[in-house]
C-alpha positions in Angstrom: 67.7 -5.3 -88.8 66.3 -5.7 -92.3 63.1 -7.8 -92.2 62.5 -10.0 -95.2 60.3 -13.1 -95.1 61.9 -15.6 -97.4 64.2 -18.6 -97.2 67.8 -17.5 -96.9 71.2 -19.0 -97.5 73.3 -16.7 -95.4 71.9 -13.7 -97.3 70.8 -15.4 -100.6 67.4 -16.8 -101.5 67.4 -20.6 -101.9 63.8 -21.1 -103.1 65.0 -21.6 -106.6 65.7 -25.3 -106.0 62.6 -27.0 -107.2 63.0 -30.1 -105.1 63.1 -28.1 -101.9 59.5 -26.9 -101.9 59.3 -27.5 -98.1 62.3 -25.3 -97.4 60.5 -22.0 -98.1 57.9 -22.7 -95.4 60.2 -24.2 -92.8 63.3 -22.1 -93.2 61.8 -18.6 -93.4 63.8 -16.3 -91.2 64.7 -12.6 -91.2 68.4 -12.2 -92.0 69.7 -8.9 -93.5 71.4 -9.2 -96.8 74.9 -7.8 -96.8 75.3 -4.9 -99.1 79.0 -4.3 -98.7 82.1 -6.6 -98.8 82.9 -5.8 -95.2 79.4 -6.7 -94.0 79.6 -9.9 -96.1 83.0 -10.8 -94.5 81.5 -10.3 -91.0 78.6 -12.6 -91.8 80.9 -15.2 -93.2 83.1 -14.9 -90.1 80.2 -15.8 -87.9 79.1 -18.7 -90.1 82.6 -20.1 -90.3 83.0 -19.7 -86.5 79.7 -21.5 -85.9 80.6 -24.4 -88.2 84.0 -24.7 -86.6 82.6 -24.8 -83.1 80.1 -27.5 -84.2 83.1 -29.6 -85.2 84.2 -29.5 -81.6 81.0 -29.6 -79.4 77.3 -30.1 -79.5 75.0 -27.2 -80.4 73.7 -27.0 -76.8 77.2 -26.0 -75.7 77.7 -23.4 -78.4 76.8 -20.0 -77.0 76.6 -16.6 -78.8 79.6 -15.5 -76.8 81.7 -18.4 -78.1 80.6 -17.8 -81.7 81.4 -14.1 -81.4 84.8 -14.8 -79.8 85.7 -17.3 -82.5 84.6 -14.9 -85.2 86.5 -12.0 -83.5 83.4 -9.9 -83.6 81.1 -8.6 -80.9 78.0 -10.2 -79.5 76.1 -7.1 -80.4 77.1 -7.4 -84.0 76.0 -11.0 -83.9 72.5 -10.1 -82.8 72.3 -7.3 -85.4 73.2 -9.7 -88.1 71.2 -12.8 -87.1 68.6 -11.8 -84.5 68.9 -14.9 -82.3 70.9 -18.1 -81.7 68.1 -20.2 -83.2 68.0 -18.1 -86.4 71.7 -18.5 -86.7 71.3 -22.3 -86.5 68.8 -21.9 -89.4 71.4 -20.1 -91.5 73.9 -22.9 -90.8 71.3 -25.5 -91.8 70.3 -23.6 -94.9 74.0 -23.6 -96.0 74.1 -27.4 -95.3 71.0 -27.8 -97.6 72.4 -25.8 -100.4 75.7 -27.7 -100.2 73.9 -31.0 -100.1 72.0 -30.1 -103.2 75.2 -29.3 -105.0 76.7 -32.7 -104.0 73.5 -34.4 -105.2 74.1 -33.0 -108.7 77.8 -33.8 -108.7 79.0 -36.4 -111.2 79.8 -39.9 -110.0 83.1 -41.3 -111.2 82.2 -45.0 -111.4 79.4 -45.9 -113.8 78.6 -49.3 -112.4 75.2 -49.4 -110.6 76.6 -51.1 -107.5 79.3 -48.4 -107.3 76.6 -45.7 -107.6 74.9 -47.0 -104.5 78.3 -47.3 -102.7 79.1 -43.7 -103.6 75.8 -42.3 -102.4 75.7 -44.2 -99.1 79.4 -43.4 -98.3 78.9 -39.8 -99.2 75.8 -39.4 -97.0 77.3 -41.3 -94.1 80.6 -39.4 -94.1 78.9 -36.0 -94.5 76.7 -36.7 -91.5 79.4 -38.3 -89.4 81.8 -35.4 -89.8 79.1 -32.9 -89.2 77.4 -34.9 -86.5 76.7 -32.0 -84.1 75.0 -29.9 -86.7 72.9 -32.8 -87.9 72.0 -33.7 -84.4 70.9 -30.2 -83.8 68.6 -30.5 -86.8 67.2 -33.7 -85.5 66.6 -32.3 -82.0 64.9 -29.2 -83.4 62.6 -31.4 -85.6 61.5 -33.3 -82.5 60.5 -30.1 -80.8 59.2 -28.4 -84.0 58.2 -31.1 -86.6 57.6 -28.6 -89.5 61.3 -27.7 -89.5 62.0 -31.2 -90.9 60.1 -30.4 -94.2 63.2 -29.3 -96.2 65.2 -32.3 -95.1 62.3 -34.6 -96.1 62.3 -32.9 -99.5 66.0 -33.3 -99.8 65.7 -37.0 -99.0 63.1 -37.5 -101.6 65.3 -35.8 -104.2 68.2 -38.1 -103.1 66.1 -41.2 -103.5 64.9 -40.1 -106.9 68.4 -39.4 -108.1 69.7 -42.7 -106.8 66.8 -44.7 -108.4 67.3 -42.8 -111.7 71.1 -43.3 -111.8 70.9 -47.0 -110.8 68.3 -47.6 -113.5 70.3 -45.8 -116.1 73.6 -47.6 -115.3 72.1 -51.0 -115.4 70.3 -50.3 -118.6 66.7 -50.5 -117.4 64.7 -48.3 -115.0 63.6 -49.5 -111.6 60.0 -50.8 -111.5 57.5 -49.9 -108.8 58.5 -52.8 -106.5 62.2 -52.0 -106.8 61.6 -48.3 -106.0 59.5 -49.3 -103.0 62.3 -51.5 -101.7 64.9 -48.8 -102.3 62.8 -46.4 -100.3 62.5 -48.9 -97.4 66.3 -49.5 -97.5 66.9 -45.8 -97.3 64.5 -45.4 -94.4 66.3 -48.1 -92.5 69.7 -46.6 -93.4 68.6 -43.1 -92.1 66.9 -44.5 -89.1 69.9 -46.4 -87.8 72.3 -43.5 -88.6 70.1 -40.9 -86.9 69.5 -43.1 -83.8 73.2 -43.7 -83.5 73.7 -39.9 -83.4 70.8 -39.2 -81.0 71.0 -42.1 -78.6 74.1 -44.2 -79.4 72.3 -47.4 -78.3 74.9 -49.8 -79.7 76.1 -52.5 -80.3 77.6 -50.7 -83.2 78.8 -47.1 -82.8 79.1 -44.5 -85.6 82.9 -44.3 -85.4 83.5 -48.0 -85.5 85.0 -49.2 -88.8 82.4 -51.8 -89.3 79.4 -49.4 -88.8 79.1 -48.3 -92.5 79.9 -51.7 -94.1 77.2 -53.3 -91.8 74.7 -50.6 -92.6 75.5 -50.9 -96.3 74.9 -54.6 -96.2 71.5 -54.1 -94.5 70.6 -51.5 -97.2 71.5 -53.9 -100.0 69.6 -56.7 -98.4 66.4 -54.7 -98.0 66.7 -53.1 -101.4 67.3 -56.5 -103.1 68.0 -54.9 -106.4 69.2 -56.7 -109.5 72.4 -54.7 -110.3 73.6 -56.8 -113.2 
């Protein structure tokens, strides 16, 4: 295996994203960079297989054998490529982070400040809900190894900054310090309830109930208490 100590996005460095300073430290693994199209296709097959399996079952049920079988590759090739099951999870999470960053930079179709909040909350919720097993694996890993949460913390900070900037721009005046503080509190509540629903599912609302997101959105708007006119 080629040994290279740098953050990888399935073979590509991701340290170029300036808002992800924590990623380099937390997501440094040794993954060989594919040099040929066949090798790249093999790596992609494993990654796609892992993502597909995580749509069906929790990470603790996903074995290397299952990944290799779904990818139609051998277990030996898996270990040659990724080294370990945990390093493979890191590759999947790195891909999640890069995709999340791209979504953060995507244009929002509706220019109203309230619609901007709606767009961001809905996008975040649906992305986590539909990738719940991958996100739950990230949360469980962070409980056992807190430094691995650093890139997600950096990503959340970038998300809050983008939301505050966009809302301020679209209502015609920037958020003041008190408004930014309330926005951060609202986001903390939103994330805490969502993550707890995935980890513990305490109820009374459950993540797949239609009223879950509207209720959580209402709590966010109440805590944020922003003047959107």
